[in-house]
N, C-alpha and C positions, 0 to 999 in steps of 0.2 A: 827659227832655230835658236834665237837668243832667249826665248821664254823659259826654257828648262834651266839653264844656268842662272838666270835672273831669279826664278822661283826658288832655287836652292839657296841662293845668296840671301834672299829675304827671309826664308824659313830659318836659316842658321842665325840670322840677326835676331829674329823673333825669339828663338830659344835662349839666346844669350841674354836678351833684355828681360825675359820672363824669369829665368832661374838665377839671376844675380841676387834676387831676394832669398835669403836663407832662413827667414824667421817664420815660415809657414808652419802651422801647427795642425796635426791631425787630431781633431776633437771628436769626442764620442758621439754616436748617433743618439738623438733624442727626439721624441714626438713634440715636446714643448707645449703640452696641452694647457699649462698654467697661463700661457700668454693669451689664450682665447677668452679668458675671463673679462678682459677689458674691451672685447669686441661687441658691437651692437647685435642684438637678436641672435645670440649664439644658439646653434642647434644642439639640443641636449643629446646625450649618448643614447643610442637606440639598441644597445646590447650587442652591437657588432664589435669588431676589433677597433683599436684606435685608427687604423688605416681606413676602415670602412666609414667610421664616423667623420673623419677628416675629408674623405672624398665627397660625402654628402654635404658637409659644411662648405666645401669649395663651390659646389653647385648652387647652394643657397646664397653665398656671397655674390657670385656672378649675377644671379637673378635680382639681387637687392643691393647692387654695388653703390648706388647713390648714398645709401645709408652707411655702408661699410667705409666708404671714403669720405663721408661727411664729417663735420666737426663744428664745435663752437669756436668762433674766431677769438684769438687772443686779445686781451685788453692791456697787456703790459709791454707793448713795443717800446724799445728804448734805443735811441741812436746816440752813440758817443763817438764823435769824430766820424770815421768811416765804418764803424762797427755797429751793426744792428743785432740786437738780441730780443728774444721773446720766449715765453714758455710754450713748449710744444703742446698742442691740443691732445696729443696721444701720450699718456703717461706710460713709462716703462719702469721695471724694477731697478734700473740703473740711473742713479741720480744725475750724474753729469750729462747723460744723454737727453735729459728732459728740458734742457735749455738749448734753444736753437741759436746758432751763431752764423752770422753772415757778414760779408764785406760789401760796402756800397761804393760804386765807382760813378760819380756824377758825370752825366753826358755833356758833351760840348754844346749840343743844341737839341735838348730832349723833345720839345714840342709835344709833350704828352706821351712820348715813347719810352718804354722800359722793357728790359729783358732780364729774366732769371736764368742763371747758368748753374747747371747741376753737374758736378764733376764725376769722374770715374771712381770705381771702387778702389779703396786704399789710396786715393789721392791725398796729398798733404796740402796744408793751407797755402803754400806758395804756388801750387800748380793751378793752371787755368787763369792765373792773374794776367798773363800777357794777352790771352784771348779777351778777357774782360776789358782791359785797357784799350785793345784794338776796337772793340765794339763801341766803347764810350767815345773814342776819338771821332767816330763817324756820326755821333749824335746822341743815341739813346743812353739813358742811365741804366746801369747794370748792377744786379745783386748776384754775388757769388755765394751760394748757399753751401754750408758744410752739411754733408749728409749725416743721417743717424750713425752714431758710433764712430765718427771721424773727428779729427782735429781736437778741439777742446771738449767735444762730446764723448770722447773715448774713455771708457772706464779704466781705472788705474791698473787693472790686471792684464790689459791688452797692450800689444805693440803694433797690432794691425787691426783693421776694422772687421774682425772675424764675426762679430755678432750680426753684421748686416747681411751676410751670406754665409751659411754654414750647413752642417749636417743636422742642425736643430730645425725641424720642419716648421713649426709654428712661429718660432722666433724670427725666421727669415720672412715669413708672411707679415708678421707684426712690424718688422723694420721697414718693409715695403709700404705698408699702410701708413706708417709714421712719415716716411719720406714724401709720399703723395700729399698728405695733409699739411705737412710743413711747407711744401712748395705752394700749395694753394693759399696758406696763411701769409706767405711772403707777398703774394699778389694783393691780399687784403691791405697790407701796409702801403704798397705802391698806389693803390686806388685812393687810400686816405691822403696821400701826398699829391693827388691830382692827376696821376697818370691814367690814361685810358686807352692807349694803343700798346698792347702787351704781347710779349713773345717769350718763348722758352727755348733754351739750348741744352740738350742733355747728351752726355758722352758715356757710352758703354752702359754700365748699370744706371747711370744718370739718365740715359736715353729711355730706358724702360720706365723709370719713375716719371719722366717728362710726358711720355705717351699716356700713362695712366692718369696723370694729373689733368692733361688737356682733354682727355675723353670725358672727364667729370667736371670740367670747368669751362663754361662758354666764354669767359672773359679772355682766355688765351687764344689769340687770333693767328699768331705766327709761330711755327714749330720747326725746329731743326733737330733731327734725330741723328746724332753722330755715332754711328754703329747702330744697327737695328737687328732684331731677331723676333721670331714668332713665339717661341716657348721659353720661359725662364728656365725650366728644368733642363731643357736640351742644351742650353749654353753651359750650365754647370756640369752636365754629364759628358759633354764632348770637348770642352774647352781646355786649352793648355794651362791656363792660370788657376783652374779649379781641380786639377788632378788629385790633390790631397783631399778635397772634399768628396769627390766621387769615390775614392778608395774606401772611405768609411760608409758612404751611402750604399755602395754595391754589396756590402755585407748583409744588407737588410732589404733592399729594393732593387728592381730593375728600372730602366728608363721609362717604360710605359706607366708603371705604378707611381714613380716620382712625378711624372707629368700630371697625373690625376690629383696629386696632393698640392701641386703648385699651379693649378689651372687659374686660380683666382688672382694671380699676380702676373699672368702671361698676357702681353698686349693683344695677341690674336683673338682672345675671347671678348675683347671690347671694341673690335673693329666696327661692328654694326652700330654701336653706340656712338663711336667717334664719327662715323659717316653721317649721322643726323645733324652734325654741326657743319653745314655746307659752306659757311663763310670763313673757314680756317684755310690757311696756306701752310704747306708742309714740304720740307726737304729731307730726304732720306740719304744718308751717306754711309757707304760701306766700303770694304777693302777687298781686293781680289785675292789676297794671300792671308786672310785673317785666320789665326790659330786659336782664337778665343770665341768670337762669334763666327762660326764657320760660314762661309759664303752661302751655302744652301739654306741656312736659317734666315739670312737676310733676304734671299730670293723668295722664300716662302712668305714672309710678311709683305713683300712688295707685290706678290701675286694676289694676296688677300686685299691689299689696298686697291689694286686694279679691279678686282671682282666687285668691290663695293662702290666703284665709281668715284673714288676720292681723288680730286685733282692733286697732283704732286710733281715734284722734280726729284731726280735721282742723280747722285754722283758716285762713281766707283773709282776709288783711288788705287794706284799700282803699288800697294804696300800691305802691311799686316796690321794687327791690332796695336801692338807695342810700337812698331816702327812709325805709325801715324804720328806719334809724339816726337819724332826725330826729324832733323833737317834732311832733305828738303820737303818732306811730306807734311810736316806741321804747317808750313806756309801754304801749301795747296789746300789743306783742310781749312785753315783760317780764312782763305779767300772764299771757299764755298760757303762757309757759315756766315761771314760778315756780308758778303754780297747779297745773300738771300734776305738777311734782316734789313739791309738798307733799301732793297727794292720793295719789300712787302709791309714794313712797319709804317 
């Protein structure tokens, strides 16, 4: 009998936390085909509509994903105090976004252990610092990576990281590709420093990036996916925090058509590839009252994990997407993340 009022309380809290941001912008729909010029082995137009060409391109990317998410490792890593910078292997038209910024938290007792933390969409530089400090206290060195179009990487015309996820179809794919490559490049630096027991923690959008990176990088042995979903498009279409993006997209596409255009950045399409790395350990965390990654999307990806015989652990927390970052739920979440890293790294 208590679940209904509890659910109502969490949902009201979720809505409050979500809509206290008043700077969301409804941007125009764009195919963004100019972004494809920097992608490897681009499929040329076949006379179909942009939608048809992009659907074919998605199929091609999935089939050749090692190339799409491949890169030439950076040679300009620079550590100044606790600040690590390097040039992103994926160039974009936005100058500030092409320099990767990260903060390094030295571990108390690394013993070759290191973790890359990928924050959530629209996180600011001070967020996830407590988590990084907590992980480092238990031993591993930690890198908190600023995602594309976030923090110092944000172009001057933005107040939010709108270019990371938006109604521009190809720019969203391009930002995802860049995030995956930047994550892998961060592990290059860690390996250069002598770390060889490597893990990743991704939250929300960062969780998607973490999964794609790990599916394409055998060095990443321990994975914590903090929020998880099957299809990138479905989160944008059904989530509370992307209502303004869906409003624009819905004028041009429906959910099934959008799914075809963002298949190449959806974790579910790389599950078979991920499953070939049998020596990985993974924890999937989701929430019972999530308004952004709806629970059925998390359950879909977990069903796919089971279908592929991937060993894993699951934690379902009694909160929502935004409330996970509030007390007491952030402590429950932190325990799930750190305890898994300590056991497996």
